[in-house]
C-alpha positions as CSV (number, residue, x, y, z in Angstrom):
1,M,113.8,70.7,83.5
2,V,110.0,70.7,82.7
3,L,109.6,73.4,85.2
4,G,111.2,75.9,83.1
5,I,110.0,74.4,80.0
6,V,106.0,74.8,82.0
7,A,107.3,78.3,83.2
8,A,108.6,80.0,80.0
9,A,105.9,78.7,78.6
10,I,103.7,80.6,81.0
11,L,105.9,83.7,80.8
12,L,105.6,83.8,76.7
13,L,101.8,83.4,76.4
14,F,101.3,86.4,79.1
15,A,104.0,88.7,77.9
16,A,102.4,91.4,77.5
17,D,101.2,91.5,81.1
18,A,105.8,90.0,81.9
19,R,106.3,93.1,79.9
20,D,104.0,95.9,82.0
21,M,105.4,94.7,85.3
22,V,108.6,95.2,83.8
23,T,107.8,98.4,82.1
24,I,106.1,99.2,85.4
25,W,109.5,98.9,87.9
26,W,111.5,100.4,85.3
27,T,109.9,103.5,84.7
28,S,107.7,103.4,88.3
29,S,109.8,105.5,91.3
30,T,106.9,104.2,93.5
31,F,107.9,100.2,92.9
32,G,111.7,100.6,91.6
33,H,112.3,98.3,94.3
34,C,110.6,95.6,92.5
35,L,113.5,95.4,90.3
36,F,115.5,93.8,93.1
37,V,112.5,91.0,94.7
38,P,113.7,88.5,91.2
39,F,117.8,88.7,92.9
40,L,115.9,88.5,96.6
41,V,113.9,85.1,95.6
42,G,116.8,83.5,94.2
43,W,118.7,84.6,97.3
44,L,116.1,82.9,100.0
45,V,116.0,80.0,97.6
46,Q,119.5,79.6,97.7
47,Q,120.0,80.0,101.6
48,R,117.3,77.0,101.5
49,A,119.5,74.7,98.8
50,S,121.0,72.6,101.3
51,G,117.5,71.3,102.7
52,L,116.3,71.5,99.8
53,R,118.9,68.6,98.2
54,Q,117.7,66.5,101.1
55,L,114.0,66.4,99.7
56,D,112.9,64.3,97.0
57,P,110.7,67.0,94.0
58,V,107.4,64.9,92.9
59,V,105.1,65.4,90.1
60,W,101.6,66.5,92.5
61,M,98.4,66.6,90.6
62,P,97.0,69.3,93.1
63,G,99.2,72.2,93.0
64,L,97.2,72.5,89.4
65,I,94.1,73.8,91.9
66,W,96.5,77.1,92.5
67,L,98.0,77.4,89.0
68,G,94.5,77.2,88.3
69,A,93.0,79.7,90.5
70,G,96.5,82.3,89.1
71,A,94.6,81.3,85.6
72,L,91.2,82.6,87.2
73,C,92.1,85.8,89.0
74,W,94.2,86.8,85.2
75,M,90.8,86.2,83.4
76,L,89.0,88.4,85.8
77,G,91.2,90.9,86.0
78,S,91.6,91.1,82.2
79,A,88.3,91.1,82.0
80,A,87.5,93.6,84.5
81,G,90.3,96.0,83.1
82,V,92.3,95.5,86.8
83,A,96.0,95.4,85.6
84,L,97.0,94.0,89.2
85,F,94.5,91.2,88.9
86,R,96.4,90.3,85.7
87,H,100.0,90.6,87.4
88,G,98.8,88.9,90.4
89,G,97.5,85.4,88.4
90,L,100.7,85.7,86.1
91,V,102.7,85.4,89.4
92,V,100.3,82.6,91.0
93,M,100.5,80.7,88.0
94,L,104.1,80.3,88.5
95,Q,103.8,79.8,91.7
96,G,101.3,76.6,91.0
97,A,103.7,75.6,88.6
98,V,106.0,75.2,90.9
99,I,103.7,73.0,93.3
100,A,102.6,70.8,90.8
101,L,105.6,69.6,89.4
102,L,108.4,69.8,92.3
103,G,105.6,68.6,94.9
104,P,104.4,69.9,98.6
105,S,107.3,68.8,100.1
106,V,109.1,71.1,98.1
107,A,106.8,73.6,98.3
108,R,106.6,74.0,101.9
109,A,110.0,74.2,102.1
110,L,109.7,77.1,99.7
111,I,107.0,79.0,100.8
112,F,108.6,82.4,102.1
113,P,110.2,82.4,99.2
114,L,107.0,81.6,96.5
115,F,105.1,84.1,98.6
116,Y,107.8,86.9,98.6
117,A,106.7,86.5,94.8
118,F,104.0,88.7,95.4
119,F,106.1,91.5,95.6
120,L,107.2,91.7,91.7
121,V,103.2,93.0,91.0
122,P,103.2,96.4,91.6
123,F,100.2,97.6,94.2
124,G,99.7,99.8,96.6
125,E,98.7,103.2,94.6
126,E,95.3,102.8,95.6
127,V,96.2,104.1,99.6
128,V,97.5,107.3,97.6
129,P,94.6,109.6,98.4
130,F,94.6,108.7,101.9
131,L,98.1,108.9,102.6
132,Q,97.7,112.3,101.6
133,L,95.2,113.0,103.7
134,V,96.9,111.5,106.7
135,T,100.3,113.0,105.8
136,A,97.8,116.8,105.4
137,R,96.5,115.9,108.7
138,L,100.4,114.9,110.4
139,S,101.9,118.0,109.3
140,M,99.3,120.1,110.9
141,F,99.7,118.1,113.6
142,F,103.2,119.3,113.5
143,L,102.4,122.5,112.9
144,G,100.3,123.4,115.6
145,L,102.8,122.3,117.7
146,A,105.3,124.4,116.1
147,G,103.3,127.1,116.8
148,V,102.9,128.0,113.1
149,P,98.7,129.8,112.0
150,A,98.0,126.8,109.2
151,H,94.7,126.0,107.6
152,M,93.8,122.7,105.8
153,E,91.1,122.5,103.3
154,G,91.7,119.1,101.8
155,I,94.8,118.3,100.9
156,F,95.9,121.9,101.0
157,I,97.6,123.6,103.8
158,T,98.1,127.9,103.7
159,T,100.4,129.1,105.8
160,P,100.8,132.9,106.6
161,T,103.9,131.5,104.1
162,G,102.3,130.3,100.8
163,Y,99.6,127.9,99.9
164,F,101.2,123.8,100.3
165,E,99.8,120.8,98.8
166,V,100.5,117.3,99.8
167,A,100.7,116.1,96.4
168,E,100.3,112.1,95.1
169,A,105.1,112.1,95.2
170,C,104.1,113.6,98.8
171,S,102.0,110.5,100.0
172,G,104.6,109.1,101.5
173,A,103.2,105.3,99.7
174,K,106.2,105.1,97.7
175,F,108.2,105.0,101.3
176,L,105.3,102.6,103.0
177,I,105.1,100.2,100.2
178,A,109.2,99.5,99.9
179,M,108.8,99.2,103.9
180,T,106.1,96.5,103.3
181,A,108.6,94.4,101.0
182,Y,111.7,95.3,103.1
183,G,109.9,94.5,106.3
184,A,108.1,91.2,105.3
185,L,112.1,90.3,104.0
186,V,113.6,90.9,107.6
187,C,110.2,89.8,109.5
188,N,111.3,86.3,108.1
189,V,115.3,87.1,107.8
190,C,115.5,87.9,111.2
191,F,113.0,86.4,113.4
192,R,111.2,83.2,114.4
193,S,108.6,84.3,116.6
194,W,105.6,85.4,115.1
195,P,105.1,88.5,117.8
196,R,108.3,89.5,117.2
197,R,107.2,89.7,113.5
198,I,104.0,91.3,113.9
199,T,105.0,93.9,115.9
200,F,107.9,94.7,113.3
201,M,105.9,95.2,110.6
202,A,103.1,98.0,112.4
203,G,107.0,99.3,113.9
204,A,108.1,99.7,110.4
205,L,105.1,100.5,108.8
206,S,103.8,103.3,111.5
207,L,107.5,105.1,111.5
208,S,107.5,105.1,107.8
209,I,104.1,107.0,107.9
210,L,105.1,108.8,111.0
211,A,108.3,110.3,108.9
212,N,107.0,111.6,106.3
213,G,104.0,113.4,107.9
214,F,107.2,115.5,110.1
215,R,108.9,115.6,106.4
216,A,106.3,117.7,105.1
217,F,106.4,119.5,108.1
218,A,109.5,120.6,108.0
219,T,108.8,121.6,104.2
220,I,106.5,123.8,105.1
221,L,108.1,125.4,108.6
222,V,111.5,126.0,106.1
223,A,109.1,128.0,103.8
224,H,107.7,129.4,107.4
225,Y,110.9,130.6,108.1
226,T,113.1,131.0,105.3
227,S,111.2,131.2,101.5
228,I,109.6,129.1,99.4
229,D,112.4,128.6,97.0
230,A,114.3,127.3,99.9
231,A,111.8,125.1,100.9
232,V,112.2,123.4,97.7
233,G,115.5,122.9,98.0
234,F,115.5,121.4,101.6
235,D,112.7,119.2,100.2
236,H,114.5,118.3,97.0
237,I,117.9,117.0,99.6
238,V,115.4,115.1,102.2
239,Y,113.2,113.1,100.1
240,G,113.6,110.5,98.2
241,W,116.2,106.8,98.9
242,V,118.5,109.0,100.8
243,F,115.4,109.6,103.3
244,F,113.9,106.2,103.1
245,A,117.9,105.0,103.7
246,I,117.7,106.9,107.3
247,I,114.1,105.7,108.1
248,M,115.3,101.5,107.7
249,T,118.4,102.1,109.4
250,L,116.6,103.6,112.2
251,V,113.8,100.8,112.2
252,M,116.7,98.5,111.8
253,A,118.9,99.6,114.8
254,V,115.8,100.0,117.0
255,A,114.9,96.1,116.2
256,W,118.6,95.2,115.9
257,P,118.3,93.6,120.2
258,F,114.8,91.8,119.7
259,F,116.1,89.5,116.1
260,D,115.9,85.8,117.4
261,R,117.0,83.9,113.9
262,K,120.9,83.1,115.0
263,P,122.8,83.5,111.1
264,G,123.0,79.3,110.9
265,D,120.0,78.8,112.3
266,A,118.3,76.3,109.5
267,W,115.4,77.2,107.8
268,F,113.5,74.1,108.2
269,D,114.0,70.8,109.0
270,P,113.6,68.2,105.8
271,R,112.6,65.3,108.3
272,Q,109.5,67.3,108.9
273,L,108.5,68.3,105.0
274,Q,109.2,64.4,103.7
275,G,106.0,62.7,103.4
276,A,104.9,59.6,101.0
277,V,102.9,61.6,98.1
278,R,101.4,59.6,95.0
279,Q,103.7,60.4,92.6
280,G,101.6,61.8,89.5
281,A,102.6,61.5,85.4
282,M,105.0,64.4,84.4
283,L,103.4,64.8,81.2
284,G,100.0,64.7,82.1
285,V,100.8,67.4,84.8
286,A,102.5,69.8,82.5
287,G,100.5,69.3,79.7
288,G,97.3,70.2,83.0
289,A,99.2,72.9,83.5
290,L,99.6,74.8,79.8
291,A,95.9,73.8,79.0
292,L,94.8,76.1,82.0
293,A,96.7,78.9,81.5
294,L,95.6,78.4,78.0
295,A,92.2,78.6,78.8
296,A,92.0,82.2,80.5
297,P,92.7,83.9,77.5
298,L,91.1,81.6,75.0
299,W,87.6,81.9,76.9
300,L,87.9,85.5,76.6
301,T,88.5,85.6,73.2
302,I,85.4,83.3,72.5
303,S,83.1,85.1,74.8
304,A,84.1,88.6,73.4
305,A,81.1,90.1,72.1
306,A,80.6,93.2,69.6
307,S,78.5,95.8,71.4
308,D,75.2,97.3,69.3
309,P,76.8,101.1,68.2
310,L,76.5,104.5,70.2
311,P,74.6,106.9,68.6
312,A,76.2,109.2,66.1
313,R,76.2,112.2,68.1
314,L,75.6,112.9,72.2
315,A,72.5,115.0,72.3
316,L,73.1,117.7,75.5
317,P,69.4,117.8,77.8
318,Q,67.3,120.6,77.8
319,I,66.7,121.2,81.0
320,K,63.6,123.4,82.7
321,G,64.6,126.2,84.4
322,W,68.3,126.3,82.6
323,A,70.1,127.7,80.3
324,Q,73.3,127.0,77.9
325,T,75.3,129.8,78.9
326,D,79.1,130.5,77.2
327,A,80.4,132.1,80.9
328,S,83.3,131.3,81.8
329,P,85.3,129.3,84.4
330,A,87.0,130.2,87.0
331,Y,90.1,128.2,86.0
332,P,89.1,126.1,82.8
333,W,88.2,122.5,83.8
334,K,87.8,119.3,81.7
335,P,88.1,116.0,82.7
336,R,89.5,113.0,81.0
337,F,88.7,109.7,79.5
338,D,91.6,108.7,77.4
339,G,89.7,106.7,74.0
340,A,86.5,107.8,74.5
341,N,84.2,107.5,71.7
342,L,81.9,110.7,72.1
343,H,81.9,113.1,74.5
344,A,79.6,116.4,75.3
345,A,79.8,119.2,77.4
346,A,78.3,122.2,78.3
347,R,77.7,125.1,80.8
348,Y,73.9,125.5,82.2
349,A,72.9,128.9,84.6
350,N,69.6,128.8,86.0
351,A,67.5,132.0,87.3
352,E,69.2,132.3,90.8
353,G,72.8,132.7,89.6
354,Q,74.0,129.1,89.8
355,V,76.2,127.9,87.3
356,V,76.7,123.9,86.4
357,D,79.2,121.8,84.4
358,L,77.7,119.1,82.7
359,T,79.7,116.4,80.5
360,I,78.8,112.9,78.8
361,I,80.9,110.5,77.6
362,A,80.6,106.8,76.1
363,Y,82.4,104.2,74.3
364,D,81.3,101.6,72.8
365,G,83.2,98.9,75.1
366,Q,86.4,99.5,77.2
367,A,90.0,98.6,76.6
368,E,93.5,98.7,77.9
369,G,93.8,102.6,78.4
370,R,90.3,103.5,77.0
371,E,88.3,102.9,80.7
372,L,85.8,104.5,82.7
373,V,87.5,103.8,85.9
374,G,91.8,103.9,85.4
375,F,94.4,105.8,86.2
376,G,94.8,109.5,84.7
377,Q,90.7,108.7,84.1
378,G,87.9,111.0,85.6
379,A,87.5,114.5,86.4
380,V,91.0,114.7,87.5
381,D,94.0,114.7,84.2
382,P,96.9,114.4,85.9
383,D,99.0,116.4,83.8
384,G,96.7,119.5,84.3
385,E,96.5,122.0,87.0
386,W,94.1,120.4,89.3
387,A,94.3,118.1,91.9
388,W,92.4,116.4,93.5
389,S,91.8,117.5,97.3
390,S,89.2,115.3,99.4
391,P,85.9,113.2,99.0
392,A,83.2,115.5,99.0
393,S,79.2,115.0,99.6
394,A,77.4,113.4,96.4
395,P,73.9,112.0,95.4
396,S,73.1,108.6,95.8
397,G,74.2,106.6,93.3
398,A,77.1,109.0,92.2
399,R,81.1,109.2,93.4
400,G,81.7,113.4,95.1
401,E,85.1,114.4,94.6
402,Q,86.5,118.4,95.6
403,I,89.7,119.3,93.5
404,T,91.7,122.6,93.3
405,A,93.6,124.4,90.4
406,P,95.7,127.3,91.2
407,G,93.6,130.3,92.9
408,P,93.1,128.7,94.9
409,V,89.8,127.4,92.5
410,V,87.8,124.6,94.7
411,R,85.0,122.8,92.7
412,H,83.0,119.7,93.6
413,V,82.2,117.2,90.8
414,A,79.1,113.9,91.3
415,T,80.2,111.4,88.8
416,F,78.2,108.7,87.9
417,Y,78.8,105.5,85.4
418,R,76.8,102.9,84.1
419,V,77.5,100.0,82.2
420,G,75.8,98.3,79.7
421,G,73.0,97.4,81.6
422,G,74.1,97.3,84.8
423,A,73.1,99.9,87.9
424,L,73.7,103.6,88.0
425,T,77.1,103.9,90.3
426,G,79.9,105.4,91.8
427,S,81.6,103.3,92.6
428,A,84.8,102.2,90.6
429,A,84.7,99.1,92.6
430,Q,81.3,98.1,90.6
431,V,82.6,99.4,87.4
432,K,84.9,97.8,87.1
433,L,82.6,94.3,88.4
434,D,80.0,94.8,85.8
435,T,82.7,95.5,83.1
436,M,83.9,92.0,83.9
437,L,80.8,90.5,83.6
438,A,79.8,92.4,80.5
439,R,83.2,90.7,79.0
440,L,82.8,87.4,80.8
441,L,79.5,86.9,79.6
442,G,79.2,88.0,76.7
443,R,76.7,91.2,77.1
444,D,77.1,94.5,76.2
445,Q,79.7,96.4,76.1
446,R,78.7,99.8,75.9
447,A,79.6,102.3,79.1
448,V,78.8,106.0,80.4
449,A,80.1,108.4,82.0
450,I,78.2,111.4,83.9
451,L,80.0,114.2,85.8
452,I,78.1,117.7,87.0
453,S,80.3,119.7,88.5
454,A,80.0,123.1,90.1
455,E,82.5,126.1,91.4
456,Q,82.8,126.9,95.6
457,R,81.2,130.4,94.7
458,E,81.2,133.0,97.3
459,G,77.2,132.4,98.4
460,K,76.7,129.4,95.9
461,P,77.8,126.9,97.2
462,A,78.8,124.3,94.7
463,D,76.5,120.6,96.3
464,A,73.7,122.7,96.6
465,A,74.0,124.3,92.5
466,I,73.8,120.4,91.5
467,V,71.5,119.3,94.1
468,A,69.7,121.3,92.1
469,F,70.6,120.8,89.0
470,L,69.9,117.1,89.3
471,R,66.4,117.8,90.5
472,D,65.4,119.4,87.3
473,L,67.5,117.3,85.5
474,G,65.4,114.6,86.2
475,S,66.6,110.7,85.8
476,V,70.3,110.2,85.6
477,R,69.5,106.7,84.0
478,A,67.7,107.9,81.7
479,L,70.9,110.6,80.7
480,A,72.8,107.4,80.3
481,D,71.0,105.3,78.6
482,R,69.8,108.3,75.7
483,S,73.6,108.7,75.9
484,A,75.1,104.8,74.8
485,G,71.9,104.3,72.1
486,I,70.3,101.8,74.7
487,S,66.5,101.9,74.4
């Protein structure tokens, strides 16, 4: 009863994060499998019910360490604007409540259901760009075996029939993430041997990646021998949960002869788990659990500091050898930074005919939905026509990306970030770290993004134009500080 009260209080205190998780499960096809995880956790606990009845639950003070770790994880995630840490921290706090209020014996008996609760957290989309490139390379490999001439540029493949993009939805991330959750369940339910578990998981994940690459290849092959419309119809038929179900069936059929856990096998031996543990004070541990959970949002409220104001407007720099131009790009481009306080952009050209786009973005502080680094923020607007293609070379302290628009039109973008007094960087992780420290320590939270970009043109490489522009611009850090009003 006390566990139920504490868990309910934690869920109420962090209701916004719990609601965000459920919304993602319901609206994102990548994480639709998470809707089944609460029922699977309940089923896993029910499977262990007979053994659990033979254990004596005890209130255990050291269990609060895990709950405190969850509160710290949530606080760091909230300060840095990383939803993964907030959601993971909430799950860890609930796990810690179980450990603290039911004791180590029960927690050891429930170790896999408690671990499986991590699959409630929507995670894994960070691997999408990598999987896009892997899928494109696998498609090229299979196209070569099939004798279909093809050329790959990042995640774009050109054949005599057409021009194909391995988009985020085609990366196979949703299959890999769902297969990870499914594979972990099978490893526990069907295997006792760790070498067999590791082999099964490695095989299941490898087959998921390989199968998705083959699906992309098959779509291009259908287009090559028929038409683009026929390929689209083929892709719609094989894509989705039907495709995933076929792969799961194949994985289980291959693994079935090697299952080494029998249906009647006990999940654990209660006699080995039951031990003498000093009983803690029920109200003391429950109160400590709630205090730790409350401490995280309370500290963020106390440490929040108002940043110094931004300039009234952003002043675009005057650069020797370069003049602003009204020349139109081959394809319109505008980066996306939702909620930015200030935005300025201009095109510059020099006497050599090199053309560069400069964009400056400034925030007086970051929050959910208005961040320098986050989903949908940056050089590519997910609602636009531009698509991320591959990493690109970049100057020191910047992030380099190649993006592509219909045509195709290829553009390289070098992005610099600066948060408060932090270092100039192109690393998303460094941006999150600097943002977290600014929030936790009450430092200056003003943040700036500077994007320098150029189109690939015949005889005018984009990278050369960006390098020339940066050479004449001088200090990017000084430009970032002026844009944020930092003296």
